[in-house]
C-alpha positions as CSV (number, residue, x, y, z in Angstrom):
1,X,0.0,0.0,0.0
2,X,1.2,3.5,-0.9
3,X,1.4,5.9,2.1
4,X,0.1,9.2,0.6
5,X,1.6,11.2,3.5
6,X,5.0,9.6,2.8
7,X,4.6,10.5,-0.9
8,X,4.0,14.1,0.0
9,X,6.9,14.1,2.4
10,X,9.2,12.6,-0.3
11,X,8.1,15.3,-2.7
12,X,8.4,18.2,-0.3
13,X,11.7,16.9,1.1
14,X,13.2,16.9,-2.4
15,X,11.3,19.8,-4.0
16,X,11.5,22.5,-1.3
17,X,15.3,22.8,-1.3
18,X,15.3,22.7,-5.1
19,X,12.7,25.4,-5.2
20,X,14.5,27.5,-2.7
21,X,17.8,27.0,-4.6
22,X,16.1,28.2,-7.8
23,X,14.4,31.0,-6.0
24,X,17.7,32.2,-4.7
25,X,19.3,31.9,-8.2
26,X,16.5,33.8,-9.9
27,X,16.2,36.3,-7.1
28,X,19.9,37.1,-7.4
29,X,19.5,37.4,-11.2
30,X,16.6,39.8,-10.6
31,X,18.6,41.9,-8.2
32,X,21.5,42.0,-10.6
33,X,19.0,42.9,-13.4
34,X,17.6,45.6,-11.2
35,X,21.0,47.0,-10.6
36,X,21.9,46.9,-14.3
37,X,18.4,48.3,-15.1
38,X,19.6,51.5,-13.5
39,X,22.2,51.8,-16.3
40,X,21.7,52.9,-19.9
41,X,19.8,50.6,-22.3
42,X,22.9,49.9,-24.4
43,X,24.6,48.3,-21.3
44,X,21.5,46.2,-20.6
45,X,21.5,45.0,-24.2
46,X,25.2,44.4,-24.2
47,X,24.9,42.1,-21.2
48,X,21.9,40.5,-22.9
49,X,23.7,39.4,-26.1
50,X,26.7,38.3,-24.1
51,X,24.5,36.1,-21.9
52,X,23.1,34.5,-25.1
53,X,26.6,33.1,-25.6
54,X,27.3,32.0,-22.0
55,X,23.7,30.6,-21.7
56,X,24.2,28.5,-24.8
57,X,27.2,26.8,-23.2
58,X,25.2,26.5,-20.0
59,X,22.3,24.9,-21.9
60,X,24.6,22.2,-23.2
61,X,26.3,21.4,-19.9
62,X,23.0,21.6,-18.0
63,X,21.6,18.9,-20.3
64,X,24.6,16.7,-19.4
65,X,23.8,17.4,-15.8
66,X,20.3,16.0,-16.4
67,X,21.9,12.8,-17.7
68,X,24.0,12.6,-14.5
69,X,20.9,13.1,-12.3
70,X,19.0,10.3,-14.0
71,X,22.0,7.8,-14.1
72,X,22.9,8.5,-10.4
73,X,19.2,8.3,-9.3
74,X,18.7,4.9,-10.9
75,X,22.0,3.6,-9.5
76,X,21.2,5.0,-6.0
77,X,17.7,3.5,-6.1
78,X,19.3,0.1,-6.9
79,X,21.8,0.5,-4.1
80,X,24.9,0.8,-6.4
81,X,26.7,3.6,-4.5
82,X,30.1,3.1,-6.1
83,X,28.6,3.5,-9.5
84,X,27.1,6.9,-8.4
85,X,30.5,8.3,-7.8
86,X,31.9,6.7,-11.0
87,X,29.2,8.3,-13.1
88,X,30.0,11.8,-11.8
89,X,33.8,11.4,-12.0
90,X,33.6,10.1,-15.6
91,X,31.5,13.1,-16.5
92,X,34.1,15.5,-15.1
93,X,36.8,13.7,-17.1
94,X,34.9,13.8,-20.4
95,X,33.2,17.2,-20.3
96,X,35.7,19.6,-18.7
97,X,38.0,19.6,-21.7
98,X,35.0,20.5,-23.9
99,X,34.3,23.4,-21.6
100,X,37.9,24.7,-21.8
101,X,37.8,24.5,-25.6
102,X,34.6,26.6,-25.7
103,X,36.1,29.1,-23.4
104,X,39.2,29.4,-25.5
105,X,37.3,29.8,-28.8
106,X,35.1,32.6,-27.2
107,X,38.2,34.4,-25.9
108,X,39.8,34.3,-29.4
109,X,36.7,35.4,-31.4
110,X,34.3,37.4,-29.1
111,X,33.5,40.1,-31.7
112,X,32.8,37.6,-34.5
113,X,30.5,35.6,-32.2
114,X,28.5,38.6,-30.8
115,X,28.1,40.2,-34.3
116,X,25.6,37.4,-34.9
117,X,23.2,39.3,-32.6
118,X,23.8,42.9,-33.5
119,X,25.9,45.3,-35.7
120,X,25.3,48.3,-33.3
121,X,28.9,49.4,-32.6
122,X,28.1,50.6,-29.1
123,X,26.3,47.5,-28.0
124,X,28.8,45.2,-29.7
125,X,31.8,47.0,-28.0
126,X,30.3,46.8,-24.5
127,X,29.2,43.2,-25.2
128,X,32.8,42.2,-26.1
129,X,34.1,43.7,-22.9
130,X,31.5,41.9,-20.9
131,X,32.1,38.5,-22.7
132,X,35.9,38.6,-22.3
133,X,35.3,38.4,-18.6
134,X,32.1,36.4,-18.2
135,X,33.3,33.5,-20.4
136,X,35.9,32.5,-17.7
137,X,32.9,31.3,-15.7
138,X,32.1,28.5,-18.2
139,X,34.3,25.7,-16.7
140,X,33.0,26.5,-13.2
141,X,29.4,26.3,-14.4
142,X,30.2,22.8,-15.7
143,X,31.5,21.7,-12.4
144,X,28.5,23.2,-10.6
145,X,26.1,21.4,-13.0
146,X,27.7,18.0,-12.4
147,X,28.0,18.6,-8.6
148,X,24.4,19.6,-8.3
149,X,23.3,16.6,-10.5
150,X,25.2,14.2,-8.3
151,X,23.5,15.5,-5.1
152,X,20.1,15.6,-6.8
153,X,20.5,12.0,-8.0
154,X,21.1,11.0,-4.4
155,X,17.9,12.7,-3.4
156,X,19.9,15.3,-1.5
157,X,18.7,18.7,-2.7
158,X,19.5,20.5,0.6
159,X,23.2,20.7,-0.2
160,X,22.8,22.3,-3.6
161,X,20.5,24.8,-1.9
162,X,23.2,25.7,0.5
163,X,25.7,26.1,-2.3
164,X,23.2,28.3,-4.1
165,X,22.9,30.5,-1.0
166,X,26.7,31.1,-1.0
167,X,27.0,31.5,-4.8
168,X,24.2,34.1,-5.0
169,X,25.2,36.1,-1.9
170,X,28.7,36.4,-3.5
171,X,27.1,37.4,-6.8
172,X,25.0,40.2,-5.3
173,X,27.6,41.6,-3.0
174,X,30.4,41.5,-5.6
175,X,28.0,42.8,-8.2
176,X,26.8,45.7,-6.1
177,X,30.4,46.6,-5.2
178,X,31.7,46.7,-8.7
179,X,28.7,48.0,-10.6
180,X,28.2,51.0,-8.4
181,X,31.7,51.4,-7.0
182,X,30.9,50.6,-3.4
183,X,32.9,49.0,-0.5
184,X,36.1,50.5,-1.9
185,X,35.8,48.9,-5.4
186,X,36.0,50.8,-8.7
187,X,32.7,51.7,-10.4
188,X,32.7,49.5,-13.5
189,X,29.0,49.4,-14.5
190,X,28.0,46.3,-16.5
191,X,31.6,45.0,-16.4
192,X,31.2,44.7,-12.7
193,X,28.3,42.3,-13.2
194,X,30.6,40.1,-15.3
195,X,33.3,40.0,-12.6
196,X,30.6,39.1,-10.0
197,X,29.3,36.3,-12.3
198,X,32.8,34.7,-12.6
199,X,33.6,35.0,-8.9
200,X,30.3,33.6,-7.8
201,X,30.4,30.6,-10.2
202,X,33.9,29.8,-9.0
203,X,32.8,29.9,-5.4
204,X,29.9,27.6,-6.0
205,X,31.9,25.1,-8.1
206,X,34.7,24.7,-5.6
207,X,32.4,24.6,-2.6
208,X,30.4,21.8,-4.3
209,X,33.5,19.7,-5.0
210,X,34.6,20.1,-1.3
211,X,31.1,19.0,0.0
212,X,31.1,15.9,-2.3
213,X,34.5,14.7,-1.3
214,X,34.9,15.8,2.3
215,X,34.8,13.3,5.1
216,X,31.1,12.0,5.4
217,X,30.3,13.7,2.1
218,X,28.3,11.7,-0.5
219,X,31.4,10.4,-2.3
220,X,33.2,9.4,0.9
221,X,30.9,6.3,1.1
222,X,30.9,5.6,-2.6
223,X,33.9,3.4,-3.4
224,X,34.4,1.9,-6.9
225,X,38.1,1.0,-7.0
226,X,38.7,2.5,-10.5
227,X,41.2,5.1,-11.5
228,X,39.7,8.6,-11.9
229,X,41.9,9.2,-15.1
230,X,40.8,6.0,-16.9
231,X,38.0,6.9,-19.2
232,X,35.0,4.5,-19.0
233,X,33.3,4.8,-22.3
234,X,30.3,2.8,-21.2
235,X,29.7,5.0,-18.2
236,X,30.0,8.2,-20.3
237,X,27.6,6.8,-22.9
238,X,25.0,6.1,-20.1
239,X,25.1,9.8,-19.1
240,X,25.2,11.1,-22.7
241,X,22.3,9.0,-23.8
242,X,20.0,11.0,-21.6
243,X,22.1,14.2,-21.3
244,X,22.4,15.0,-25.0
245,X,18.7,15.0,-25.8
246,X,18.2,17.2,-22.7
247,X,21.0,19.4,-23.9
248,X,19.5,19.6,-27.4
249,X,16.2,20.6,-25.8
250,X,17.9,23.4,-24.0
251,X,19.9,24.4,-27.1
252,X,16.8,24.6,-29.2
253,X,15.7,27.4,-26.9
254,X,19.1,29.1,-26.9
255,X,19.4,29.0,-30.7
256,X,15.9,30.4,-31.0
257,X,16.9,33.1,-28.5
258,X,19.6,34.1,-31.0
259,X,17.0,34.6,-33.7
260,X,14.6,36.3,-31.3
261,X,17.4,38.6,-30.2
262,X,17.9,39.8,-33.7
263,X,14.2,40.2,-34.2
264,X,13.6,42.2,-31.0
265,X,16.7,44.3,-31.6
266,X,15.2,45.3,-34.9
267,X,12.6,47.2,-32.8
268,X,15.4,49.1,-31.0
269,X,17.7,48.7,-28.0
270,X,14.9,49.8,-25.6
271,X,12.7,46.9,-26.8
272,X,15.5,44.4,-26.2
273,X,16.4,45.9,-22.9
274,X,12.8,45.7,-21.8
275,X,12.6,42.1,-22.9
276,X,15.6,41.2,-20.8
277,X,14.1,42.8,-17.7
278,X,10.7,41.2,-18.5
279,X,12.3,37.8,-18.6
280,X,13.5,38.4,-15.0
281,X,10.0,39.4,-13.9
282,X,8.6,36.3,-15.5
283,X,11.2,34.0,-13.8
284,X,10.5,35.7,-10.5
285,X,6.9,34.4,-10.6
286,X,7.8,31.0,-12.1
287,X,10.5,30.2,-9.6
288,X,8.3,28.3,-7.1
289,X,7.7,25.7,-9.8
290,X,11.2,25.6,-11.4
291,X,12.4,22.9,-9.0
292,X,9.7,20.5,-10.0
293,X,11.4,19.4,-13.2
294,X,14.3,18.1,-11.1
295,X,11.9,16.6,-8.5
296,X,9.9,14.8,-11.1
297,X,13.0,13.4,-12.9
298,X,14.7,12.3,-9.7
299,X,11.7,10.7,-8.0
300,X,10.6,9.0,-11.3
301,X,14.1,7.6,-11.8
302,X,14.3,6.5,-8.2
303,X,11.0,4.5,-8.5
304,X,12.3,2.9,-11.7
305,X,15.5,1.9,-9.9
306,X,13.4,0.3,-7.2
307,X,11.0,-1.2,-9.8
308,X,8.0,0.1,-7.8
309,X,5.1,0.8,-10.2
310,X,2.7,2.2,-7.6
311,X,5.3,4.5,-6.3
312,X,6.0,6.0,-9.7
313,X,2.3,6.5,-10.3
314,X,1.7,8.1,-6.9
315,X,4.6,10.5,-7.4
316,X,3.2,11.6,-10.8
317,X,-0.3,12.2,-9.5
318,X,0.8,14.2,-6.4
319,X,3.3,16.3,-8.4
320,X,0.6,17.1,-10.9
321,X,-1.7,18.4,-8.2
322,X,0.9,20.6,-6.6
323,X,2.1,22.0,-9.9
324,X,-1.6,22.8,-10.9
325,X,-1.9,25.0,-7.8
326,X,1.4,26.8,-8.6
327,X,0.3,27.3,-12.2
328,X,-2.8,29.2,-11.1
329,X,-0.8,31.3,-8.6
330,X,1.9,32.3,-11.1
331,X,-0.7,33.2,-13.7
332,X,-2.6,35.4,-11.2
333,X,0.6,37.3,-10.1
334,X,1.7,38.2,-13.7
335,X,-1.9,38.9,-14.9
336,X,-2.8,41.2,-12.0
337,X,0.4,43.0,-11.3
338,X,2.7,43.4,-14.3
339,X,3.5,47.0,-13.4
340,X,4.6,46.0,-9.9
341,X,7.3,43.6,-11.2
342,X,8.6,46.0,-13.9
343,X,8.6,48.9,-11.4
344,X,11.0,46.9,-9.3
345,X,13.3,46.2,-12.2
346,X,13.7,49.6,-13.8
347,X,12.9,53.3,-13.3
348,X,13.1,54.0,-17.0
349,X,9.6,54.8,-18.2
350,X,10.1,53.6,-21.8
351,X,11.5,50.2,-20.6
352,X,8.8,49.9,-18.0
353,X,5.9,50.4,-20.5
354,X,7.3,47.8,-23.0
355,X,8.1,45.3,-20.2
356,X,4.6,45.6,-18.7
357,X,3.1,44.3,-22.0
358,X,5.5,41.4,-22.1
359,X,4.8,40.4,-18.5
360,X,1.0,40.6,-18.9
361,X,1.1,38.4,-22.0
362,X,3.4,35.9,-20.4
363,X,0.9,35.3,-17.7
364,X,-1.1,33.2,-20.1
365,X,2.0,31.1,-20.7
366,X,2.5,30.3,-17.0
367,X,0.1,27.3,-16.6
368,X,1.4,25.3,-19.6
369,X,5.0,26.2,-18.7
370,X,4.6,25.0,-15.1
371,X,2.7,21.8,-15.9
372,X,5.2,20.9,-18.6
373,X,7.9,20.4,-16.0
374,X,6.1,17.4,-14.5
375,X,5.4,15.7,-17.9
376,X,9.0,16.4,-19.1
377,X,10.6,15.1,-15.8
378,X,8.5,11.9,-15.6
379,X,8.8,11.2,-19.4
380,X,12.6,11.5,-19.2
381,X,12.9,9.4,-16.1
382,X,10.8,6.7,-17.8
383,X,13.5,6.3,-20.5
384,X,11.9,8.3,-23.3
385,X,14.9,10.5,-23.7
386,X,14.1,12.1,-27.1
387,X,10.4,12.9,-26.5
388,X,11.0,16.1,-24.5
389,X,13.6,17.2,-27.1
390,X,11.2,16.7,-30.0
391,X,8.4,18.5,-28.2
392,X,10.6,21.5,-27.6
393,X,11.7,21.4,-31.2
394,X,8.1,21.6,-32.4
395,X,7.1,24.3,-30.0
396,X,10.1,26.5,-30.7
397,X,11.0,26.0,-34.3
398,X,7.5,25.3,-35.7
399,X,5.6,27.9,-33.6
400,X,7.7,30.5,-31.8
401,X,10.4,31.3,-34.4
402,X,8.2,31.2,-37.5
403,X,5.5,33.3,-35.9
404,X,8.0,35.9,-34.7
405,X,9.7,36.2,-38.0
406,X,6.4,36.6,-39.9
407,X,5.0,39.1,-37.4
408,X,8.2,41.2,-37.4
409,X,9.7,41.0,-40.8
410,X,6.8,40.2,-43.1
411,X,3.8,41.8,-41.5
412,X,5.7,44.5,-39.5
413,X,3.4,44.2,-36.5
414,X,3.9,45.7,-33.1
415,X,6.4,44.1,-30.7
416,X,3.6,42.6,-28.6
417,X,2.9,40.1,-31.3
418,X,6.3,38.6,-30.6
419,X,5.3,38.1,-27.0
420,X,2.1,36.3,-28.2
421,X,4.3,34.0,-30.4
422,X,6.3,33.0,-27.3
423,X,3.1,32.3,-25.4
424,X,1.7,30.1,-28.2
425,X,4.9,28.0,-28.1
426,X,4.3,27.1,-24.5
427,X,0.6,26.2,-25.1
428,X,1.6,24.0,-28.1
429,X,4.2,22.2,-26.1
430,X,2.0,21.2,-23.1
431,X,-0.8,19.9,-25.4
432,X,1.7,17.7,-27.3
433,X,3.3,16.5,-24.0
434,X,0.0,15.5,-22.5
435,X,-1.0,13.7,-25.7
436,X,2.3,11.7,-25.9
437,X,2.2,10.9,-22.2
438,X,-1.2,9.3,-22.5
439,X,-0.5,7.5,-25.8
440,X,2.8,6.0,-24.5
441,X,1.1,5.1,-21.2
442,X,4.2,6.4,-19.5
443,X,2.5,6.2,-16.0
444,X,2.7,2.4,-16.3
445,X,6.3,2.2,-17.5
446,X,7.6,0.1,-14.6
447,X,5.0,-2.6,-15.2
448,X,6.3,-3.0,-18.7
449,X,9.9,-3.1,-17.6
450,X,9.2,-5.8,-15.0
451,X,7.3,-7.8,-17.7
452,X,10.2,-7.6,-20.1
453,X,12.7,-8.6,-17.4
454,X,10.5,-11.6,-16.4
455,X,10.4,-12.7,-20.0
456,X,14.1,-12.3,-20.4
457,X,14.7,-14.5,-17.3
458,X,12.4,-17.1,-18.7
459,X,14.4,-17.3,-21.9
460,X,17.6,-17.7,-20.0
């Protein structure tokens, strides 16, 4: 019999630290955006195009982190602790060289890369200055992604939350000091935000490694007897099999952001700056639900490792109930108070007015965006690695991007039509996700796995 109270405890035990971690991350981003929002629009836009580059790298490595979470969760559910550590260490060994190569290429060709987004000499110049500093954070973001994934796979979301507290406090304090020239630091404006980003990411990555390997840390009890430097291709493939589709899903959005950046910049730097600030307002309302993607993935994978069908089903139903409540709350906040959020982020009247329209329209995207996290997490945990990727491709490249291009460059419509295109993408994705979830009968995945294993044993 399934204990419903225990199910709720499992979810809250895992979800609350993840939610708090993401809230801290987003809140720090919002505070940084609010500080930069006091600068001129070209500085805001310069940071925005630079972040498109660093976020593209983050999207790739964050996807690999999803692969680590799933692989560790399944191994942990099956009691294979040594394999949990082996999975994370092999990912360090295979992925860190890639991160270093990306960093080097960006340092060598920053202007060429950023010119994809804009030809405005002022924005491009400031963007190059920002990027030459911010890109040094890439190797540290890789370490943080893998560290966090290892803890999450164990079911320990409290430690990543504590790391996030340190990381974000460092980001805000260092950012405030260097952006505005406080606490004895020089006033560097948007460049100060880049310095804060690198320092905070380095702090989080190194702290995470120490917490994994310290006495009584997760890895201290996970012995595998293999050399760290010996590449285990099979282990890496296990991570990549899930991680690459997740990375591709993230990259679809990042590549579309490149196109959307060019589209929105065609309306002027004020429109793009307002869009960047509006994104922060949207994330601020969405943040209570952000951790449920990790929660759904981890708990689903854990139930599969335990081969417990009823547990998988119970997790799914309870997660869906909670996310439905959060979806309504996030919709109400953005729908009723768009001016409040934009007022916090900027005191520029032009940016405020454009951003309010974006925030209001995005309120309609909140319910599908929140619910999609549960379907994506449970689908990925069930072994359907490519489905979330394909759903994202359809929503982004068959709805969001074509609609935006047509509205902006063919019909020459107002910027608000771009916001509606983004909302339509989210609605399309949740409808497809629900349809596939039901058609594939994903909720009964473990019953099929156990039947297949029983048949295989009979044949032996």
